[in-house]
C-alpha positions as CSV (number, residue, x, y, z in Angstrom):
1,M,0.0,0.0,0.0
2,K,1.3,3.4,-1.0
3,L,0.7,6.5,1.3
4,I,-0.3,9.7,-0.4
5,V,0.7,12.7,1.6
6,A,1.0,16.4,0.9
7,V,4.6,17.6,1.1
8,H,5.0,21.2,2.3
9,G,6.4,23.1,5.2
10,P,4.4,23.8,8.4
11,V,1.9,26.7,8.3
12,T,3.7,28.5,11.1
13,D,7.1,28.0,9.6
14,G,8.8,31.4,9.3
15,L,6.9,33.1,12.1
16,T,9.6,34.6,14.3
17,D,7.3,36.4,16.8
18,A,3.8,35.0,17.3
19,E,2.9,37.7,19.9
20,P,1.3,40.9,18.8
21,S,3.6,43.9,18.6
22,W,3.3,46.9,20.9
23,Q,1.9,48.8,17.9
24,D,-0.9,46.2,17.5
25,L,-1.7,46.4,21.2
26,H,-1.7,50.2,21.2
27,A,-4.1,50.2,18.2
28,I,-6.4,47.8,20.0
29,E,-6.3,50.0,23.1
30,L,-7.2,53.1,21.1
31,E,-10.2,51.2,19.7
32,R,-11.4,49.8,23.0
33,P,-14.2,52.3,23.5
34,L,-15.5,51.4,20.0
35,I,-15.3,47.7,20.8
36,K,-17.2,48.2,24.0
37,A,-19.9,50.3,22.3
38,E,-20.3,47.6,19.6
39,M,-20.6,44.9,22.3
40,D,-23.3,47.0,24.1
41,L,-25.2,47.4,20.8
42,L,-25.0,43.7,20.2
43,D,-26.3,43.0,23.7
44,V,-29.3,45.2,23.0
45,Q,-30.0,43.6,19.7
46,I,-29.8,40.1,21.1
47,S,-32.1,41.0,23.9
48,L,-34.7,42.1,21.4
49,L,-34.6,38.9,19.3
50,D,-37.3,37.0,21.2
51,R,-39.8,39.7,22.2
52,P,-41.8,42.5,20.7
53,V,-40.0,45.8,20.7
54,S,-41.4,48.4,23.0
55,E,-40.9,52.1,23.0
56,L,-38.3,51.8,25.7
57,D,-36.5,49.1,23.7
58,Q,-36.4,51.4,20.7
59,R,-34.8,54.1,22.8
60,R,-32.2,51.6,24.2
61,L,-31.4,50.5,20.7
62,R,-31.1,54.0,19.3
63,R,-28.9,55.1,22.3
64,A,-26.6,52.1,21.8
65,A,-26.4,52.8,18.0
66,N,-25.6,56.5,18.7
67,K,-22.8,55.4,21.1
68,V,-21.3,53.3,18.4
69,L,-21.4,56.2,15.9
70,A,-19.8,58.5,18.5
71,A,-17.0,56.0,19.3
72,R,-16.4,55.5,15.5
73,R,-16.1,59.3,15.1
74,T,-13.6,59.5,18.0
75,V,-11.5,56.7,16.6
76,A,-11.5,58.2,13.1
77,N,-10.5,61.6,14.5
78,R,-7.6,60.1,16.4
79,L,-6.4,58.3,13.3
80,G,-6.8,61.5,11.2
81,T,-4.8,63.7,13.6
82,G,-2.0,61.1,14.0
83,D,-2.6,60.4,17.7
84,A,-2.8,56.7,17.0
85,A,0.9,56.5,16.2
């Protein structure tokens, strides 16, 4: 019986540093308010999946969406002014 095997190097071959660089960590830290706002919006959306939407729920959803937009604006302004570097 003859074995048929793919012959190639390992996928991680050539990776010298598997950890994120300090620039990557800094970029994530700058986007943390946006990530939190998006998670809050997702929580509201999930909570509304299995029930009718009331007026209070609509306000919660709108408020969460506005927080995401404000956080996106803040991150974009930081990137535009060069504070992210």
